[in-house]
OpenMM code with the backbone's topology and positions (N, CA, C; nanometers):
from openmm import Vec3, app, unit

residues = "MET PRO ARG HIS ASP PRO VAL PRO PRO ARG ARG PRO GLU PRO ARG GLN THR ASP LEU GLU ARG THR ALA LEU ALA TRP THR ARG TYR LYS LYS LEU MET SER TRP MET ALA ILE ALA ALA VAL VAL ALA VAL LEU LEU ALA LEU ILE TYR LEU LYS SER SER GLY GLY PRO VAL PRO ILE HIS MET ILE ILE ALA THR VAL ALA GLY VAL GLY PHE SER VAL LEU LEU GLY THR ALA LEU MET GLY LEU VAL TYR PHE SER ASN ASN SER GLY HIS ASP ASP ALA ALA THR ARG ARG ASP ASP LYS ASN ASP".split()
positions = [
    Vec3(8.0095, 0.7451, -9.5191),
    Vec3(7.9521, 0.8190, -9.4099),
    Vec3(7.8272, 0.7444, -9.3621),
    Vec3(7.8096, 0.7291, -9.2315),
    Vec3(7.6935, 0.6559, -9.1816),
    Vec3(7.5634, 0.7303, -9.2094),
    Vec3(7.4593, 0.6507, -9.2340),
    Vec3(7.3266, 0.7084, -9.2573),
    Vec3(7.2373, 0.6791, -9.1378),
    Vec3(7.1481, 0.7722, -9.1094),
    Vec3(7.0524, 0.7529, -9.0014),
    Vec3(6.9451, 0.6548, -9.0457),
    Vec3(6.8888, 0.5847, -8.9471),
    Vec3(6.7775, 0.4957, -8.9782),
    Vec3(6.6584, 0.5797, -9.0227),
    Vec3(6.5905, 0.5362, -9.1276),
    Vec3(6.4750, 0.6140, -9.1721),
    Vec3(6.3573, 0.5974, -9.0769),
    Vec3(6.2756, 0.7001, -9.0709),
    Vec3(6.1539, 0.6933, -8.9912),
    Vec3(6.0541, 0.6076, -9.0688),
    Vec3(5.9925, 0.5080, -9.0045),
    Vec3(5.8989, 0.4238, -9.0771),
    Vec3(5.7797, 0.5061, -9.1271),
    Vec3(5.7350, 0.4816, -9.2487),
    Vec3(5.6219, 0.5577, -9.3003),
    Vec3(5.4922, 0.5149, -9.2334),
    Vec3(5.4022, 0.6107, -9.2199),
    Vec3(5.2710, 0.5812, -9.1633),
    Vec3(5.1786, 0.5381, -9.2748),
    Vec3(5.1064, 0.4322, -9.2489),
    Vec3(5.0060, 0.3895, -9.3454),
    Vec3(4.8742, 0.4550, -9.3093),
    Vec3(4.7927, 0.4901, -9.4071),
    Vec3(4.6681, 0.5597, -9.3756),
    Vec3(4.5724, 0.4753, -9.2899),
    Vec3(4.5496, 0.3507, -9.3270),
    Vec3(4.4622, 0.2623, -9.2505),
    Vec3(4.5227, 0.1227, -9.2491),
    Vec3(4.5097, 0.0536, -9.1371),
    Vec3(4.5637, -0.0827, -9.1363),
    Vec3(4.4813, -0.1742, -9.2254),
    Vec3(4.5498, -0.2648, -9.2891),
    Vec3(4.4806, -0.3621, -9.3720),
    Vec3(4.4152, -0.4658, -9.2827),
    Vec3(4.3169, -0.5367, -9.3381),
    Vec3(4.2471, -0.6383, -9.2613),
    Vec3(4.3430, -0.7478, -9.2155),
    Vec3(4.4404, -0.7825, -9.2983),
    Vec3(4.5344, -0.8867, -9.2590),
    Vec3(4.6191, -0.8429, -9.1400),
    Vec3(4.6496, -0.7133, -9.1317),
    Vec3(4.7245, -0.6637, -9.0165),
    Vec3(4.6420, -0.6763, -8.8888),
    Vec3(4.5129, -0.6476, -8.8991),
    Vec3(4.4264, -0.6592, -8.7818),
    Vec3(4.4116, -0.8047, -8.7384),
    Vec3(4.3994, -0.8940, -8.8346),
    Vec3(4.3890, -1.0362, -8.8015),
    Vec3(4.5194, -1.0868, -8.7388),
    Vec3(4.6311, -1.0400, -8.7926),
    Vec3(4.7614, -1.0807, -8.7397),
    Vec3(4.7788, -1.0321, -8.5965),
    Vec3(4.7368, -0.9101, -8.5697),
    Vec3(4.7463, -0.8557, -8.4347),
    Vec3(4.6528, -0.9293, -8.3399),
    Vec3(4.5318, -0.9604, -8.3851),
    Vec3(4.4371, -1.0339, -8.3009),
    Vec3(4.4909, -1.1726, -8.2666),
    Vec3(4.5516, -1.2378, -8.3637),
    Vec3(4.6097, -1.3696, -8.3382),
    Vec3(4.7262, -1.3594, -8.2399),
    Vec3(4.8061, -1.2543, -8.2532),
    Vec3(4.9186, -1.2348, -8.1606),
    Vec3(4.8679, -1.2112, -8.0184),
    Vec3(4.7605, -1.1324, -8.0030),
    Vec3(4.7033, -1.1097, -7.8698),
    Vec3(4.6498, -1.2391, -7.8106),
    Vec3(4.5865, -1.3211, -7.8952),
    Vec3(4.5338, -1.4483, -7.8471),
    Vec3(4.6462, -1.5373, -7.7965),
    Vec3(4.7540, -1.5442, -7.8712),
    Vec3(4.8694, -1.6246, -7.8284),
    Vec3(4.9297, -1.5706, -7.6997),
    Vec3(4.9395, -1.4392, -7.6895),
    Vec3(4.9986, -1.3774, -7.5705),
    Vec3(4.9138, -1.4060, -7.4463),
    Vec3(4.7825, -1.3938, -7.4604),
    Vec3(4.6943, -1.4205, -7.3465),
    Vec3(4.6993, -1.5680, -7.3056),
    Vec3(4.7094, -1.6558, -7.4029),
    Vec3(4.7206, -1.7985, -7.3731),
    Vec3(4.8527, -1.8271, -7.3011),
    Vec3(4.9609, -1.7649, -7.3483),
    Vec3(5.0907, -1.7802, -7.2832),
    Vec3(5.0854, -1.7321, -7.1387),
    Vec3(5.0240, -1.6165, -7.1164),
    Vec3(5.0184, -1.5604, -6.9814),
    Vec3(4.9310, -1.6444, -6.8888),
    Vec3(4.8248, -1.7055, -6.9417),
    Vec3(4.7417, -1.7899, -6.8557),
    Vec3(4.8184, -1.9151, -6.8132),
    Vec3(4.8942, -1.9742, -6.9056),
    Vec3(4.9765, -2.0899, -6.8693),
    Vec3(5.0858, -2.0502, -6.7709),
    Vec3(5.1443, -1.9350, -6.7898),
    Vec3(5.2524, -1.8940, -6.7013),
    Vec3(5.2006, -1.8492, -6.5645),
    Vec3(5.0752, -1.8080, -6.5560),
    Vec3(5.0166, -1.7806, -6.4243),
    Vec3(5.0071, -1.9107, -6.3446),
    Vec3(4.9723, -2.0194, -6.4123),
    Vec3(4.9698, -2.1502, -6.3467),
    Vec3(5.1118, -2.1893, -6.3049),
    Vec3(5.2091, -2.1644, -6.3928),
    Vec3(5.3489, -2.1950, -6.3596),
    Vec3(5.3963, -2.1104, -6.2410),
    Vec3(5.3513, -1.9858, -6.2316),
    Vec3(5.3893, -1.9006, -6.1188),
    Vec3(5.3319, -1.9552, -5.9880),
    Vec3(5.2085, -2.0016, -5.9921),
    Vec3(5.1473, -2.0595, -5.8720),
    Vec3(5.2244, -2.1846, -5.8297),
    Vec3(5.2610, -2.2685, -5.9258),
    Vec3(5.3386, -2.3889, -5.8949),
    Vec3(5.4751, -2.3507, -5.8363),
    Vec3(5.5397, -2.2492, -5.8941),
    Vec3(5.6703, -2.2056, -5.8430),
    Vec3(5.6583, -2.1523, -5.7002),
    Vec3(5.5520, -2.0787, -5.6718),
    Vec3(5.5298, -2.0274, -5.5362),
    Vec3(5.5075, -2.1431, -5.4393),
    Vec3(5.4251, -2.2392, -5.4800),
    Vec3(5.3999, -2.3536, -5.3921),
    Vec3(5.5273, -2.4333, -5.3654),
    Vec3(5.6086, -2.4543, -5.4680),
    Vec3(5.7351, -2.5252, -5.4489),
    Vec3(5.8293, -2.4477, -5.3566),
    Vec3(5.8322, -2.3164, -5.3706),
    Vec3(5.9171, -2.2347, -5.2830),
    Vec3(5.8691, -2.2421, -5.1388),
    Vec3(5.7371, -2.2401, -5.1182),
    Vec3(5.6842, -2.2498, -4.9819),
    Vec3(5.7091, -2.3884, -4.9215),
    Vec3(5.6974, -2.4926, -5.0028),
    Vec3(5.7277, -2.6275, -4.9554),
    Vec3(5.8744, -2.6379, -4.9155),
    Vec3(5.9609, -2.5779, -4.9970),
    Vec3(6.1045, -2.5792, -4.9648),
    Vec3(6.1313, -2.5067, -4.8325),
    Vec3(6.0679, -2.3916, -4.8141),
    Vec3(6.0885, -2.3175, -4.6893),
    Vec3(6.0386, -2.3971, -4.5693),
    Vec3(5.9238, -2.4609, -4.5848),
    Vec3(5.8676, -2.5381, -4.4740),
    Vec3(5.9533, -2.6600, -4.4417),
    Vec3(6.0125, -2.7212, -4.5462),
    Vec3(6.0930, -2.8411, -4.5233),
    Vec3(6.2331, -2.8091, -4.4706),
    Vec3(6.2690, -2.6820, -4.4685),
    Vec3(6.4032, -2.6464, -4.4197),
    Vec3(6.4154, -2.6601, -4.2690),
    Vec3(6.3043, -2.6796, -4.2000),
    Vec3(6.3122, -2.7126, -4.0577),
    Vec3(6.2579, -2.6084, -3.9633),
    Vec3(6.2896, -2.4839, -3.9831),
    Vec3(6.2478, -2.3801, -3.8896),
    Vec3(6.1054, -2.3328, -3.9155),
    Vec3(6.0548, -2.2552, -3.8211),
    Vec3(5.9207, -2.1999, -3.8420),
    Vec3(5.9231, -2.0949, -3.9541),
    Vec3(5.8137, -2.0870, -4.0250),
    Vec3(5.8035, -1.9921, -4.1352),
    Vec3(5.7043, -1.8830, -4.0948),
    Vec3(5.7556, -1.7626, -4.0647),
    Vec3(5.6642, -1.6548, -4.0250),
    Vec3(5.5801, -1.6069, -4.1435),
    Vec3(5.4693, -1.5451, -4.1110),
    Vec3(5.3748, -1.4983, -4.2134),
    Vec3(5.4397, -1.3960, -4.3067),
    Vec3(5.5325, -1.3163, -4.2536),
    Vec3(5.6003, -1.2169, -4.3369),
    Vec3(5.6850, -1.2833, -4.4450),
    Vec3(5.7462, -1.3955, -4.4105),
    Vec3(5.8268, -1.4674, -4.5086),
    Vec3(5.7376, -1.5319, -4.6151),
    Vec3(5.6222, -1.5795, -4.5742),
    Vec3(5.5281, -1.6380, -4.6707),
    Vec3(5.4808, -1.5320, -4.7689),
    Vec3(5.4443, -1.4158, -4.7171),
    Vec3(5.3967, -1.3068, -4.8037),
    Vec3(5.5082, -1.2616, -4.8976),
    Vec3(5.6296, -1.2481, -4.8450),
    Vec3(5.7430, -1.2057, -4.9284),
    Vec3(5.7751, -1.3101, -5.0347),
    Vec3(5.7643, -1.4364, -5.0009),
    Vec3(5.7912, -1.5428, -5.0977),
    Vec3(5.6863, -1.5442, -5.2075),
    Vec3(5.5608, -1.5341, -5.1685),
    Vec3(5.4521, -1.5320, -5.2680),
    Vec3(5.4688, -1.4125, -5.3609),
    Vec3(5.4931, -1.2965, -5.3047),
    Vec3(5.5072, -1.1763, -5.3878),
    Vec3(5.6339, -1.1812, -5.4734),
    Vec3(5.7444, -1.2196, -5.4131),
    Vec3(5.8713, -1.2189, -5.4855),
    Vec3(5.8791, -1.3230, -5.5950),
    Vec3(5.8488, -1.4471, -5.5627),
    Vec3(5.8577, -1.5539, -5.6622),
    Vec3(5.7489, -1.5371, -5.7675),
    Vec3(5.6263, -1.5145, -5.7240),
    Vec3(5.5160, -1.4994, -5.8194),
    Vec3(5.5356, -1.3810, -5.9122),
    Vec3(5.5731, -1.2670, -5.8567),
    Vec3(5.5932, -1.1475, -5.9382),
    Vec3(5.7107, -1.1646, -6.0341),
    Vec3(5.8175, -1.2287, -5.9886),
    Vec3(5.9340, -1.2480, -6.0758),
    Vec3(5.9007, -1.3372, -6.1951),
    Vec3(5.8297, -1.4451, -6.1709),
    Vec3(5.7922, -1.5352, -6.2804),
    Vec3(5.6995, -1.4638, -6.3779),
    Vec3(5.5989, -1.3952, -6.3264),
    Vec3(5.5033, -1.3273, -6.4149),
    Vec3(5.5672, -1.2101, -6.4895),
    Vec3(5.6526, -1.1348, -6.4248),
    Vec3(5.7175, -1.0215, -6.4911),
    Vec3(5.8120, -1.0693, -6.6005),
    Vec3(5.8915, -1.1702, -6.5718),
    Vec3(5.9816, -1.2242, -6.6735),
    Vec3(5.9059, -1.2795, -6.7923),
    Vec3(5.7972, -1.3499, -6.7657),
    Vec3(5.7158, -1.4049, -6.8735),
    Vec3(5.6485, -1.2943, -6.9535),
    Vec3(5.5963, -1.1943, -6.8850),
    Vec3(5.5279, -1.0855, -6.9556),
    Vec3(5.6231, -1.0098, -7.0468),
    Vec3(5.7419, -0.9793, -6.9990),
    Vec3(5.8366, -0.9043, -7.0812),
    Vec3(5.8866, -0.9862, -7.1990),
    Vec3(5.9176, -1.1125, -7.1766),
    Vec3(5.9631, -1.1969, -7.2870),
    Vec3(5.8483, -1.2226, -7.3837),
    Vec3(5.7282, -1.2384, -7.3316),
    Vec3(5.6116, -1.2565, -7.4185),
    Vec3(5.5852, -1.1347, -7.5046),
    Vec3(5.6106, -1.0155, -7.4513),
    Vec3(5.5914, -0.8942, -7.5310),
    Vec3(5.6909, -0.8847, -7.6458),
    Vec3(5.8081, -0.9411, -7.6277),
    Vec3(5.9049, -0.9448, -7.7380),
    Vec3(5.8489, -1.0282, -7.8523),
    Vec3(5.7969, -1.1450, -7.8190),
    Vec3(5.7382, -1.2308, -7.9222),
    Vec3(5.6102, -1.1711, -7.9781),
    Vec3(5.5297, -1.1054, -7.8922),
    Vec3(5.4079, -1.0409, -7.9397),
    Vec3(5.4399, -0.9317, -8.0409),
    Vec3(5.5409, -0.8532, -8.0132),
    Vec3(5.5792, -0.7456, -8.1037),
    Vec3(5.6205, -0.8004, -8.2395),
    Vec3(5.6912, -0.9102, -8.2400),
    Vec3(5.7325, -0.9709, -8.3660),
    Vec3(5.6134, -1.0330, -8.4386),
    Vec3(5.5281, -1.1061, -8.3660),
    Vec3(5.4158, -1.1748, -8.4289),
    Vec3(5.3078, -1.0800, -8.4785),
    Vec3(5.2913, -0.9662, -8.4146),
    Vec3(5.1843, -0.8741, -8.4537),
    Vec3(5.2240, -0.7829, -8.5685),
    Vec3(5.3508, -0.7814, -8.6044),
    Vec3(5.3945, -0.6984, -8.7156),
    Vec3(5.4497, -0.5634, -8.6754),
    Vec3(5.4583, -0.5352, -8.5469),
    Vec3(5.5114, -0.4068, -8.5025),
    Vec3(5.6594, -0.3919, -8.5348),
    Vec3(5.7326, -0.5016, -8.5413),
    Vec3(5.8752, -0.4946, -8.5718),
    Vec3(5.9014, -0.4772, -8.7214),
    Vec3(5.8019, -0.5054, -8.8039),
    Vec3(5.8232, -0.4962, -8.9483),
    Vec3(5.8568, -0.3545, -8.9930),
    Vec3(5.7888, -0.2562, -8.9360),
    Vec3(5.8132, -0.1177, -8.9751),
    Vec3(5.9533, -0.0721, -8.9342),
    Vec3(6.0026, -0.1233, -8.8246),
    Vec3(6.1352, -0.0827, -8.7771),
    Vec3(6.2471, -0.1456, -8.8588),
    Vec3(6.2225, -0.2613, -8.9169),
    Vec3(6.3275, -0.3289, -8.9922),
    Vec3(6.3122, -0.3134, -9.1431),
    Vec3(6.2074, -0.2463, -9.1856),
    Vec3(6.1856, -0.2267, -9.3296),
    Vec3(6.2925, -0.1322, -9.3835),
    Vec3(6.3492, -0.1680, -9.4966),
    Vec3(6.4512, -0.0833, -9.5604),
    Vec3(6.3905, -0.0185, -9.6842),
    Vec3(6.4277, 0.1032, -9.7046),
    Vec3(6.3827, 0.1756, -9.8219),
    Vec3(6.4856, 0.1520, -9.9332),
    Vec3(6.4473, 0.0814, -10.0385),
    Vec3(6.5423, 0.0461, -10.1451),
    Vec3(6.5832, 0.1650, -10.2305),
    Vec3(6.5109, 0.2749, -10.2239),
    Vec3(6.5457, 0.3927, -10.3044),
    Vec3(6.6740, 0.4593, -10.2556),
    Vec3(6.7056, 0.4453, -10.1271),
    Vec3(6.8234, 0.5115, -10.0723),
    Vec3(6.9497, 0.4293, -10.0850),
    Vec3(6.9417, 0.3049, -10.1302),
    Vec3(7.0605, 0.2200, -10.1393),
    Vec3(7.1420, 0.2498, -10.2607),
] * unit.nanometer
topology = app.Topology()
chain = topology.addChain("A")
for resn in residues:
    res = topology.addResidue(resn, chain)
    for name in ("N", "CA", "C"):
        topology.addAtom(name, app.Element.getBySymbol(name[0]), res)
């Protein structure tokens, strides 16, 4: 018969190593996002260069839509994927995957 996943136990206070691990994960995440903000700007510039080189005039509405669409897509994709790695690096996933050996 299938068993339900156990609810992770709450610890009374986080250990110092957990706080250091979380701080390091935040530092890595912020560094990743700063690099990807630069990558988003480069992607927007390349998209605008491509539009300009296509031959026709580029109206201001298309420029605004390109900046918002390309920039937001790059940053959103990076932020969500970065949060997956942040969750793993900070230890948040450990409680969800911990198995209780008493029930086996």
